[in-house]
C-alpha positions in Angstrom: 6.9 -97.9 -15.0 6.9 -101.7 -15.7 7.7 -103.6 -12.4 6.7 -107.0 -13.7 10.4 -108.2 -13.5 11.0 -106.7 -10.1 12.4 -109.1 -7.5 11.0 -107.7 -4.2 12.8 -108.3 -0.9 12.1 -107.3 2.7 14.7 -105.9 5.0 16.5 -108.4 7.2 15.4 -106.1 10.1 11.8 -106.9 9.3 10.1 -109.2 11.8 8.5 -112.4 10.7 5.1 -111.5 12.0 3.8 -110.0 8.7 3.8 -106.5 10.2 4.7 -103.2 8.6 7.4 -103.8 6.1 8.9 -102.0 3.2 10.0 -104.1 0.2 12.7 -103.0 -2.2 13.4 -104.2 -5.8 16.9 -103.2 -6.9 17.3 -105.5 -9.8 15.9 -103.2 -12.4 18.1 -101.1 -14.7 18.4 -97.5 -13.5 15.8 -97.6 -10.8 15.2 -98.8 -7.3 11.5 -99.5 -6.5 10.0 -99.4 -3.0 6.5 -100.6 -1.9 4.4 -101.4 1.1 4.5 -105.1 1.7 0.9 -105.0 3.0 -0.3 -103.7 -0.4 1.9 -105.4 -3.1 -0.4 -104.4 -5.9 -0.6 -100.8 -4.8 1.7 -98.0 -5.7 5.5 -98.1 -5.7 8.0 -95.3 -5.4 10.9 -95.2 -7.8 14.3 -93.7 -7.0 17.6 -93.5 -8.9 20.2 -95.9 -7.6 22.3 -92.9 -6.4 19.3 -91.4 -4.5 18.5 -94.7 -2.9 22.2 -95.3 -1.9 22.2 -91.8 -0.3 19.0 -92.5 1.6 20.3 -95.9 2.9 23.7 -94.4 3.8 22.0 -91.6 5.8 19.7 -94.1 7.5 22.6 -96.3 8.5 24.5 -93.4 10.1 21.5 -92.0 11.9 20.7 -95.0 14.1 
């Protein structure tokens, strides 16, 4: 999967201390990519937009 055009962003809930953060790129057609901010050149997970929306929805209601 080509992620060269991915625009990565951290959650607004992430602290500014450079700690454990997940970055998400949702600007790619048909895929949402997720990676570890501590290892930006490492592996990324890819989800369909529907699967990602389902995950985020469940995470929001499970707080």
